[in-house]
C-alpha positions in Angstrom: -105.3 -110.2 -57.9 -108.9 -110.5 -56.8 -109.8 -112.3 -53.8 -113.9 -112.5 -54.0 -115.2 -114.0 -50.3 -118.5 -114.7 -52.1 -117.9 -116.6 -55.1 -121.3 -115.7 -56.8 -119.7 -111.7 -56.9 -117.5 -111.2 -59.1 -117.4 -107.5 -59.9 -113.6 -107.4 -61.1 -113.5 -108.5 -65.0 -110.4 -110.1 -66.0 -108.4 -110.4 -62.8 -106.5 -113.1 -61.2 -108.4 -114.9 -58.8 -107.0 -115.7 -55.5 -107.9 -119.8 -53.9 -109.1 -120.2 -51.0 -111.4 -122.2 -48.5 -113.7 -120.8 -45.8 -116.3 -122.1 -43.8 -117.8 -121.4 -40.4 -117.1 -123.0 -37.1 -119.8 -124.9 -35.1 -119.6 -122.0 -32.6 -120.6 -119.7 -35.2 -117.1 -118.3 -36.0 -115.9 -117.6 -39.4 -112.5 -119.1 -41.0 -110.7 -118.9 -44.0 -107.6 -121.0 -45.5 -105.7 -119.2 -48.6 -104.4 -120.6 -50.8 -100.3 -119.6 -50.5 -99.1 -119.6 -54.4 -99.1 -116.0 -55.4 -96.8 -113.3 -54.7 -97.7 -111.1 -51.7 -96.0 -108.2 -53.4 -98.9 -108.1 -55.8 -102.1 -105.9 -54.7 -104.7 -107.3 -53.0 -108.3 -106.4 -53.5 -111.2 -107.8 -51.5 -114.7 -108.1 -52.9 -117.5 -108.9 -50.2 -121.0 -108.3 -49.9 -121.8 -107.5 -46.1 -125.1 -108.6 -45.3 -124.5 -109.6 -41.7 -121.7 -109.2 -39.2 -120.5 -112.5 -39.8 -119.9 -111.6 -43.4 -117.7 -108.7 -42.0 -116.1 -111.7 -39.4 -114.8 -113.5 -42.4 -113.4 -110.0 -43.9 -111.6 -109.0 -40.7 -110.1 -112.9 -40.5 -109.6 -112.6 -43.8 -107.2 -109.2 -44.0 -105.6 -110.8 -41.0 -104.7 -114.1 -42.7 -103.4 -111.7 -45.8 -101.4 -109.6 -43.1 -99.7 -112.7 -42.0 -99.0 -113.5 -45.3 -96.9 -110.1 -45.9 -99.2 -108.8 -48.5 -98.3 -105.3 -48.3 -101.8 -103.3 -50.1 -104.8 -104.5 -49.5 -108.2 -103.2 -51.0 -111.4 -103.6 -50.6 -115.0 -103.6 -52.1 -117.7 -103.8 -50.5 -120.8 -102.5 -53.0 -123.2 -102.2 -49.9 -122.3 -100.6 -46.8 -124.0 -101.8 -44.1 -125.9 -100.1 -41.7 -125.9 -96.8 -44.1 -129.2 -95.6 -43.4 -128.2 -95.2 -39.4 -126.3 -92.4 -40.0 -127.4 -90.3 -37.2 -129.3 -90.8 -33.8 -132.8 -90.2 -34.2 -134.0 -90.9 -31.1 -132.5 -91.8 -27.2 -130.9 -94.5 -26.8 -130.2 -95.9 -30.5 -126.6 -96.5 -31.7 -124.8 -94.6 -34.6 -124.6 -97.9 -36.8 -122.6 -96.8 -39.6 -120.2 -95.1 -37.4 -119.4 -99.3 -35.5 -119.4 -100.8 -39.1 -116.9 -98.1 -40.6 -114.8 -98.6 -37.0 -114.2 -101.9 -37.4 -113.1 -101.3 -40.8 -111.0 -98.7 -39.9 -109.4 -100.6 -38.0 -107.8 -103.0 -40.7 -105.7 -100.1 -42.1 -106.7 -100.9 -45.7 -105.4 -99.2 -48.9 -108.2 -98.2 -50.2 -112.1 -98.9 -49.7 -114.1 -98.7 -52.7 -118.4 -98.4 -52.1 -120.8 -98.3 -54.6 -123.9 -95.6 -54.0 -123.5 -94.6 -50.3 -126.4 -93.5 -48.8 -125.1 -90.3 -47.7 -122.0 -88.3 -47.2 -121.9 -89.6 -43.6 -120.1 -93.1 -44.6 -116.9 -91.6 -46.8 -116.7 -89.2 -44.1 -115.8 -91.8 -41.5 -114.7 -94.6 -43.5 -111.0 -93.9 -44.1 -109.2 -93.8 -47.7 -112.6 -94.5 -49.1 -114.2 -93.8 -52.6 -117.9 -93.7 -53.6 -118.5 -95.1 -57.4 -121.5 -93.2 -58.4 -124.3 -94.8 -59.7 -124.8 -92.7 -63.2 -123.9 -95.7 -65.5 -126.0 -98.0 -63.7 -129.0 -95.6 -64.4 -127.8 -95.1 -67.7 -128.2 -98.7 -68.6 -131.8 -98.6 -66.7 -132.8 -95.6 -69.1 -131.3 -97.4 -72.1 -133.5 -100.5 -71.1 -136.8 -99.0 -70.6 -136.1 -96.6 -73.9 -137.8 -92.9 -74.9 -137.8 -89.6 -73.1 -138.3 -90.3 -69.0 -138.3 -87.6 -66.1 -136.2 -88.8 -62.8 -138.3 -88.5 -59.8 -136.3 -87.9 -56.6 -138.0 -89.5 -53.8 -137.2 -87.4 -51.2 -134.5 -84.3 -49.9 -132.0 -86.8 -49.1 -131.4 -87.8 -52.9 -131.5 -84.4 -54.2 -127.6 -83.9 -54.5 -127.3 -86.9 -56.0 -130.5 -87.1 -58.6 -129.1 -83.8 -59.9 -125.7 -85.2 -60.2 -127.2 -88.5 -62.6 -128.9 -85.8 -64.2 -126.1 -84.0 -65.0 -124.2 -86.8 -66.0 -126.7 -87.9 -68.6 -126.6 -84.5 -69.9 -129.6 -82.6 -68.6 -132.6 -85.4 -68.1 -135.5 -83.2 -66.4 -135.6 -83.8 -62.6 -138.7 -83.9 -61.0 -138.9 -83.2 -56.4 -141.0 -85.1 -54.4 -140.7 -85.2 -50.2 -142.2 -87.2 -47.4 -143.1 -87.4 -43.9 -141.8 -89.8 -41.5 -142.4 -90.9 -37.6 -139.4 -91.3 -36.6 -140.5 -93.1 -33.0 -142.8 -95.4 -35.6 -141.1 -95.3 -38.8 -145.0 -94.5 -40.7 -144.6 -92.9 -43.7 -147.6 -90.3 -45.1 -147.4 -86.6 -46.2 -146.4 -87.5 -49.9 -145.6 -84.4 -52.3 -145.0 -84.5 -56.1 -143.5 -80.9 -56.9 -145.1 -80.6 -60.5 -148.6 -80.1 -61.2 -148.8 -81.8 -64.8 -146.4 -85.1 -65.9 -148.2 -84.9 -69.1 -148.1 -88.6 -69.6 -144.4 -88.6 -69.6 -143.0 -91.9 -67.7 -141.5 -91.5 -64.8 -138.4 -93.4 -63.1 -137.8 -92.8 -59.7 -133.9 -93.1 -58.8 -133.1 -93.9 -55.1 -130.3 -95.7 -53.6 -132.0 -99.1 -51.4 -135.3 -100.3 -51.0 -136.1 -102.2 -48.5 -139.7 -102.9 -47.7 -140.9 -100.3 -50.8 -143.5 -98.1 -48.8 -141.4 -95.0 -50.1 -142.0 -95.7 -53.2 -145.6 -97.5 -53.4 -146.6 -94.0 -51.3 -145.0 -91.9 -54.2 -146.0 -94.2 -56.9 -149.6 -92.8 -56.1 -149.0 -89.5 -56.1 -147.2 -89.6 -59.6 -150.3 -91.2 -61.0 -152.3 -87.9 -59.4 -150.3 -85.7 -61.4 -150.5 -87.8 -64.9 -147.3 -89.4 -64.7 -147.0 -92.1 -67.3 -145.7 -95.2 -66.7 -144.2 -96.0 -63.7 -140.1 -97.1 -63.2 -138.4 -97.6 -59.9 -134.1 -98.0 -59.9 -132.7 -98.9 -56.8 -128.9 -99.1 -56.6 -129.2 -101.6 -53.3 -132.4 -103.8 -53.8 -133.3 -105.7 -50.4 -137.1 -106.0 -51.5 -137.7 -107.9 -48.0 -141.8 -107.4 -48.5 -141.5 -109.0 -51.7 -142.5 -108.1 -55.6 -146.0 -108.1 -55.1 -146.1 -104.7 -52.7 -144.5 -102.8 -55.9 -146.9 -104.5 -58.6 -147.6 -100.3 -59.4 -144.2 -100.3 -61.2 -144.1 -100.8 -65.5 -140.5 -102.0 -64.2 -138.0 -102.3 -61.5 -134.1 -102.1 -61.6 -131.3 -102.8 -59.7 -128.0 -104.3 -59.3 -126.4 -107.6 -57.2 -125.1 -105.2 -55.1 -127.0 -106.8 -52.3 -127.6 -110.3 -53.3 -128.7 -112.3 -56.4 -131.7 -112.6 -57.7 -133.3 -115.3 -59.8 -136.7 -115.7 -61.1 -138.1 -112.5 -59.8 -139.7 -109.5 -61.1 -136.8 -107.9 -61.3 -134.2 -106.9 -63.7 -130.7 -106.7 -62.9 -127.5 -104.9 -64.0 -124.4 -106.6 -62.8 -121.8 -104.4 -61.4 -118.7 -104.9 -63.3 -115.6 -103.0 -62.8 
């Protein structure tokens, strides 16, 4: 059975849904009332998009409510793992935020936790009973929509291992490696490099897990054009796009999923997560 805490996010198809009511008290506390008209001996899978601590709070009280209803097996699907980018302490005084979220979820003692395209290997290492769903099918669908021959572009060293696995899944699509430099104190990006001399006018698809402001991709797009790239496309599993899409107008097409939020009337193609 499925309990979709965000009614707009229903990735599991043809599954019986558990009815509930949720709201937030005036003091800011999330609350839920789950309809008791289901068999507690059946497995319950919770889905939710954790975009705030209040979303995490709603998840916590939901698990507690299910436990009090004697539900024995509870699984969780959170496509975007919050704070996954804060997977190391860069300078003294910073938290290891990904561990904070992982510790809270681990305390719920869930049977299984599914995450879509985790930012790095740190998340599944910290998260008990976790399974990472790769982005292979998402990128396959993107390429089918683009049509024709493309090169897969790895924006930096952190994406290399994952993008070669995508290439293998797709039958050996060519990968072009790139790099950049980041000032850990200011976050400023510089030194974009493309490690191929001539892209011969072939279309290029940058593949990454997260687009927040988009600075990495704009800087990289400029360098790709200098190396004779054809059309430029961007595919990110988790689209935040906090600076909007105008800053990304250097791309001929932008693709993402609904893992973080829904997009309506925006300059982006969405591949909905369906499991």
